[in-house]
N, C-alpha and C positions, 0 to 999 in steps of 0.2 A: 110465500114461504120458500126459503132456500132448500134446494134438494142436493143430495150427493149421488153422483153417478160413477159408474166404473166402466172402463173399456178394456176389452180383451182382444188380442189378435194372435193367431197362430199362422205360420207361413203356409202350411199345406193342410189338406183335409185329414191327413193321417196323423198329424200331431195332436196331442191331448192338451186341452185347455184347462183341465181340472186344477192344476197348480195355481194358475192365475185366478180362477174362480174362488178357490178357498181363501186366497190372500184378500180378495175383495170383500168376501163375507166377514172375515176376521176384522177388516178395517171398518166395518159398520155399514157397508153398502147393501141395500136390499136387493134380493135376487132379481126382482122385476125391473130394477134400474141398472142392470148390467147389460151392456151392449157388446156384441162379439162379431168378429169377421174371421173367416178362414181363407185367407189368401195372402199373397206377398205384400209386403209393405213398401214396395218400390214406387207405388203411386197411391193416390187417394180416391180411386174409383171404388169405394167400399160402401156397400149399402148400410151396414151397421153404424159405421162412423158418421155417415151423412144424416141418419136418423138422430143420432146423439147430438150432432151440432144444431139440429133444428130444435131440440128439446132444451139445450143449455141456455140459461138466461143469467143476467147479472146477479152475482151473489151466490150462485151455485158452485159446487166443488166437483172436479173431475179427478178420480183416482186411477192411477196407472201402476202396474207392477214394475215396469222399467221404462226408461225414456225411449228406447227403440220401438215401443209399441206405437208411437206416433208415426214412425217411418224410419227408414235406414239411410236417408239422404240428409246430409248436413243442413243444406239450405231449407229443405222441406220441414224438417223437425223444428227449426227456428221459426219458420213461417206459421206453422200450426200453433206453436207456443204463443206467438204474438197474437194470432187470431183469437185464441181462447182467453188470454189474459188481458189484452188491450181492447179488442173489438167486442167480444162477448162479455168482458169484465167478470169472468169467472175465475175461480182459484184452481190451481193444479197441484196435486200431491203425487210424488213418485215414491212408492213404498221402498224400493231398493236403494234410494238415495234420499235420506231425511232432509238434506240441505235443500232439495228441490221441493219446497213447500211455500206456496204464495198466499196461503190463507191470511185473513186479517189478523192483526195483532203482532205481525213481524215488523221489526224496526227497519230503518233504511239500510243498515249494514247487512242484515239478513237478506234483504231483497237483492242487494248488490252481489253478495256471495252466491245466491241462487242463480243469478244471471251469468256469472262467471263459470260456475260449475256446469250450467246448461250448455254454454258454448263449448266447453272442453269435452263433455260427454258426447255431444252431438258429433263433434269432429272425430272422436275416437270410434263411434259407431260406424261412420262412413268409411274411415280408414280401414277398419277391420273387414268391412264388406268388400272393399277393393282388394285387400290382401287375400281374401278367400278366393276371389275371381282369378287373381294372379297365380295362386297355388294350383287351382283347377287347370288353368291353361298350361302351366309347367308340367303337371301330371299327365295331361293328355299328350303333350309333345313327347315326353319321355316314353309313354306307352306306344306311341306310333313308331318311335325309333326301335323299340323291341319287337315290332311287327304286329302289334295289337291293332285290329281293324275295328272301326266304329261304324255305326249305322246298321241298317238292316242287312241280312245275309243276302249275297248275290243270288239271283235266280239261276237254278240249275238248267243246263241245256237239255231239251227233250231228246229222246232216242233218235228222232228223225232229223236231227240237225245236220249231221254229216251228209246225208243224202240230199237235203235241201240246199246245202252250201255247194255241193258238187254240181247240182243242176243249175244253180245260179252262176257258177264260174264258167260253165260251158255255154251259157246264154240261153238255155232252154226255158228258164223262167226268170222273172225280174226279182229284185230284192223284196219288193212288196208282196209278190206272190209267195215267195219263200216264207216271209213272216206270217202271212195268212195261213199257210199250211201248218206252221208250228204254233199258231194261235198266240203270237206275241206281237209287240209293236215293231214297226219297221226299224226304229232306232235300236231296239234291243237286238234284233238280228244282226245289224251292221256292227254293233259293239262286240257281239260274240265273234264275228268274222275277224275283226281287228285283233281281238285278244288271241284268237287261234293262230293268226299269222305271226303275231308278236312272240308267242310261245315257241313256235317252230323256228323263228329266226334266232332266238336266244339259244335254243338247243344246238342249232348249226354252228353258231359262233363259239360255243363251248367245246367244239372239236369232237362232236359225237361221231358214231360209226358212220362212215360213208360221207362225212362232211368234208368239204374242200374249201377252207377259209381263204380269203384273199391274202396274198403276201403284201408286205409293206409297199413294194414297188408297184404291184397291181393297184392297190388302194390309192396311191399317189397319182397314178395315171388316170384313174377314174375321176378323182377330184379335180385334177388339172383340166381334163376334157370338159367336165361339167362347168367349171369356171369360164372356160373359153366359150362355151355355148351361151352362158349368161351374158358375156360381154357383147355378143352379137345380137342379143335380143332387142336392144335399143336401136339397132341399125336396120331392123326389119328383116334380117336374115339369120341363118344359123348354119354352122358347119355341118350339121346333121342332115340338112335339107338343101339341095341346090336351088338357087334362085331361078324361077321360071322367067323366060324371056317373054316380054310382052309383044303380042302381034300388032303390027302397025296397020 
């Protein structure tokens, strides 16, 4: 005896599947023959869908609310459609698109139209998915330009950070010992130190009280001297250090 099944998918556990369930019941699908998954359709690692495929046999009918319930990837939707209609030899009915109906009794023209519409709708489903990802990426980029920070909130520095940093800078304790005192990771302590030094450097460069920024001539001299030192590095000597004479 041929059976009629329904398949429901919602992308997240928070979404409500009731709209799809009502459509299945109104289409004549028994509640016990409705299979459901609550996860993304980007792949087919779905327990409800796998159980349905094991049940589906030649002559059965599978009813879907919309074509993207099979998946949101153009190639994958076509592959699942082929699997159901060609290998399983079952019929597919898409309620939101009456042209997508492969039940017996349809002529050759109707089957051809169904295949064309399927290709078109599958392509549109994938294009929309890619467009959504593009808009998300553009929104994130625009938010970052406005100074919006993503990810978890940075860890606040404990009250003893300045004392631990001072002891580390004088050589009284190592960086790992300082991190242990603050009960944080070694990388976290060093990150705080770098951020602290960077903030102070920015404040000095902004001409704060007591700051003595380099003049253009001074900066040019420093850069020129650094470049001169780099040129000697390949020769095994540096203008900053006199070459030691070898004792014979």
